[in-house]
C-alpha positions in Angstrom: -34.7 7.4 -14.7 -32.2 4.5 -14.6 -33.1 1.1 -13.3 -30.5 -1.1 -11.5 -30.7 -4.8 -12.2 -29.7 -6.2 -8.8 -28.1 -9.6 -8.5 -30.7 -11.7 -6.8 -28.5 -14.6 -5.5 -24.8 -14.9 -4.9 -22.9 -16.5 -7.8 -21.6 -19.9 -6.7 -19.1 -22.2 -8.2 -21.0 -25.2 -6.8 -20.9 -27.0 -10.2 -19.2 -30.2 -11.3 -15.6 -29.6 -12.3 -13.8 -32.4 -14.1 -10.6 -33.1 -16.1 -10.5 -32.2 -19.8 -11.1 -35.7 -21.0 -14.3 -36.1 -19.0 -15.5 -32.6 -20.2 -14.9 -33.6 -23.8 -16.9 -36.8 -23.4 -19.8 -34.8 -21.9 -19.5 -32.2 -24.7 -19.7 -34.8 -27.4 -22.8 -36.3 -25.8 -24.4 -32.9 -25.8 -23.3 -32.3 -29.4 -25.3 -35.3 -30.5 -28.5 -33.7 -29.0 -27.6 -30.4 -30.6 -27.3 -32.0 -34.0 -30.7 -33.6 -33.4 -32.2 -30.2 -32.7 -30.6 -28.7 -35.8 -32.1 -31.4 -38.0 -35.4 -31.0 -36.3 -35.3 -27.2 -36.9 -34.5 -27.9 -40.6 -37.5 -30.2 -40.8 -39.8 -27.7 -39.2 -38.6 -25.0 -41.5 -39.5 -27.3 -44.5 -42.9 -27.9 -43.0 -43.4 -24.1 -42.5 -42.5 -23.4 -46.1 -45.0 -26.1 -47.2 -47.9 -24.5 -45.4 -50.8 -23.5 -47.7 -51.2 -19.7 -48.2 -54.2 -17.4 -47.7 -55.0 -14.8 -50.4 -55.2 -11.3 -48.8 -58.3 -9.7 -50.4 -58.8 -6.8 -47.9 -57.2 -3.5 -48.9 -55.1 -2.7 -45.9 -53.6 0.8 -45.9 -50.9 2.1 -43.5 -49.5 5.5 -42.5 -45.8 5.5 -43.3 -43.3 8.4 -43.0 -43.5 8.8 -46.8 -47.3 8.8 -46.9 -50.1 6.3 -47.2 -49.1 2.8 -48.3 -50.9 -0.4 -49.1 -49.8 -3.7 -47.8 -48.5 -4.6 -51.3 -46.4 -1.4 -51.4 -44.7 -2.2 -48.1 -42.8 -5.0 -49.9 -40.6 -2.4 -51.5 -40.3 -4.3 -54.7 -39.4 -7.6 -53.1 -41.4 -10.9 -52.9 -41.3 -11.5 -49.2 -42.4 -9.3 -46.2 -41.7 -10.0 -42.5 -43.7 -8.0 -40.0 -43.1 -7.5 -36.3 -46.4 -6.8 -34.6 -45.2 -4.2 -32.0 -47.3 -3.5 -29.0 -47.9 0.2 -29.1 -51.5 1.1 -28.6 -53.2 4.4 -29.6 -53.2 5.7 -26.0 -49.8 4.3 -24.8 -47.1 6.6 -23.6 -44.3 4.3 -24.8 -43.9 0.9 -26.5 -43.9 -2.4 -24.8 -40.5 -3.2 -23.2 -40.5 -6.8 -24.5 -41.4 -5.7 -28.1 -38.6 -3.1 -27.8 -36.2 -5.9 -26.8 -37.2 -7.6 -30.0 -36.8 -4.5 -32.1 -33.4 -3.9 -30.7 -32.2 -6.8 -32.8 -33.4 -5.3 -36.1 -30.1 -3.7 -37.1 -29.5 -2.1 -40.5 -27.0 -4.9 -41.1 -29.7 -7.5 -40.8 -32.0 -5.6 -43.2 -29.2 -5.5 -45.8 -28.8 -9.3 -45.6 -32.6 -9.9 -45.7 -32.9 -7.6 -48.8 -30.4 -9.8 -50.6 -32.7 -12.8 -49.8 -35.6 -10.9 -51.5 -37.1 -10.1 -48.1 -38.3 -6.8 -46.6 -38.6 -6.4 -42.8 -40.7 -3.8 -41.0 -42.6 -3.1 -37.8 -46.4 -2.4 -37.5 -48.2 -0.8 -34.6 -51.8 0.4 -34.0 -50.6 3.7 -32.6 -50.8 6.8 -34.9 -47.7 7.5 -36.9 -46.7 10.7 -34.9 -46.7 8.6 -31.7 -44.6 5.9 -33.3 -42.1 8.5 -34.6 -41.7 10.0 -31.1 -40.9 6.7 -29.6 -38.7 5.7 -32.5 -36.6 8.8 -32.1 -36.2 8.2 -28.4 -35.0 4.7 -29.0 -32.7 5.6 -31.9 -34.0 3.0 -34.3 -33.7 3.3 -38.1 -35.9 0.4 -39.3 -39.2 1.1 -41.2 -42.2 1.4 -38.8 -45.7 2.0 -40.1 -49.0 2.7 -38.4 -52.1 0.4 -38.8 -54.2 3.0 -37.0 -57.8 3.1 -38.3 -57.5 -0.3 -40.1 -58.4 -3.9 -39.2 -54.9 -5.2 -39.8 -54.0 -5.8 -36.1 -57.3 -7.4 -35.3 -57.3 -9.6 -38.4 -53.8 -10.9 -37.6 -54.6 -11.6 -34.0 -52.6 -9.0 -32.1 -55.2 -6.4 -31.0 -58.4 -7.1 -29.1 -61.6 -5.3 -28.2 -62.3 -4.3 -24.5 -65.2 -6.7 -24.6 -63.0 -9.6 -25.6 -60.5 -8.8 -22.8 -63.2 -8.4 -20.2 -64.9 -11.7 -21.2 -61.6 -13.6 -21.0 -62.2 -14.8 -24.5 -59.3 -13.4 -26.5 -58.4 -15.1 -29.8 -54.6 -15.3 -29.5 -52.0 -17.8 -30.6 -54.5 -20.1 -32.3 -56.7 -20.5 -29.3 -59.2 -18.6 -27.2 -57.9 -17.6 -23.8 -57.8 -14.9 -21.1 -55.4 -12.2 -21.9 -54.2 -9.3 -19.7 -54.4 -6.5 -22.3 -55.7 -5.3 -25.7 -52.3 -5.7 -27.5 -50.1 -8.7 -28.1 -46.9 -9.5 -29.8 -46.5 -11.5 -33.0 -44.5 -12.0 -36.2 -46.3 -12.4 -39.6 -44.9 -13.3 -43.0 -46.4 -12.4 -46.4 -45.6 -13.2 -50.0 -46.3 -11.1 -53.2 -46.3 -12.8 -56.6 -45.2 -11.2 -59.8 -48.7 -9.9 -60.6 -49.0 -8.2 -57.2 -51.2 -10.6 -55.4 -50.4 -10.8 -51.7 -50.7 -13.9 -49.5 -50.4 -14.5 -45.8 -48.0 -17.5 -45.3 -47.2 -17.7 -41.6 -47.7 -16.0 -38.2 -46.3 -16.9 -34.8 -47.1 -15.6 -31.4 -46.3 -16.2 -27.7 -42.8 -17.7 -27.3 -42.7 -18.1 -31.1 -41.6 -14.4 -31.3 -38.3 -15.4 -29.6 -37.2 -16.0 -33.2 -36.4 -12.2 -33.1 -34.6 -12.3 -29.8 -31.0 -13.2 -30.6 -29.9 -12.1 -27.1 -31.6 -15.2 -25.8 -29.7 -17.5 -28.1 -26.4 -16.2 -26.7 -27.6 -16.3 -23.1 -28.7 -19.9 -23.6 -25.0 -20.7 -24.2 -23.9 -19.4 -20.9 -23.7 -21.0 -17.4 -26.4 -18.7 -16.0 -28.6 -19.0 -19.0 -31.5 -16.6 -19.2 -31.4 -16.2 -15.4 -35.2 -15.6 -15.4 -36.9 -16.3 -12.1 -40.5 -15.1 -12.3 -42.7 -18.0 -13.3 -45.6 -15.7 -14.2 -43.6 -13.3 -16.4 -40.2 -14.4 -17.3 -39.3 -11.2 -19.1 -39.9 -9.0 -16.1 -36.1 -8.1 -16.1 -36.3 -6.5 -19.6 -36.2 -2.7 -19.8 -36.2 -0.2 -22.7 -32.5 0.0 -23.6 -32.4 3.6 -22.4 -33.8 2.7 -19.0 -31.1 0.3 -17.7 -28.5 1.5 -15.4 -25.3 2.3 -17.4 -23.3 0.2 -17.2 -25.3 -2.6 -15.5 -23.6 -3.6 -12.3 -24.2 -6.1 -9.6 -25.5 -4.6 -6.4 -24.7 -5.6 -2.8 -27.2 -7.8 -1.1 -28.4 -4.9 1.1 -29.5 -3.0 -2.0 -30.8 -6.0 -3.8 -33.1 -6.8 -1.0 -34.7 -3.3 -1.0 -36.7 -3.6 -4.2 -38.2 -0.7 -6.1 -41.4 0.3 -7.9 -39.0 1.3 -10.8 -38.5 -2.4 -11.4 -41.9 -2.8 -12.9 -41.5 -3.9 -16.5 -44.1 -1.2 -17.5 -42.5 1.6 -15.5 -43.4 5.0 -17.0 -40.8 7.1 -18.7 
């Protein structure tokens, strides 16, 4: 099944067009704000690194392709571990499209660079390992992906919820209690292991914080159309698994764009 991404509105050149000198003046004004943002990001990074840590005392064990592994063993001999909490529940046919969008950015090249900064990167889901491996093969990914099935890891780090919590509208997610539409959620968590093997939780981010793993957005934010997201309730409704887009993506005539399709659901089945 392929999914066509129809152009929703005609592209218009109805935008200010000025001589080069006026463009340069506007660009320099924007540059000042960009530098403010850079300095603010540097400051936030310093504050993030200064956060106190939590000693991990629970013995979390994961199913990995090479066998059972503890959380400490997942560091692969390094001091830092970054985990993507990937939404793939035990009874799901396929992974979340938005989490897949995140994982598409985890290239082997990135992993090499991270390794040279004493950092291991991997993905964790609650689905059994065999289910994870089927989906990974379909997507063609080569990063390390382990299963937390049967452990409390996902619940303890705020990305899996009980049916009772979902039904009550009291889901503990993103450092608050809120209504949530399902029993799995995205996140990114960071851990540190010292030289004697003690593991600490240093940081987690959820909600839009996971955009740190979405480099595609950073590039789109540079373009005139930006992210071009129009659904106020679910901005990422345009995202598909990378093997479910039409190849290559093309703009459609207005007559086709107006038709719509059930295939456009962001959770369309394989």
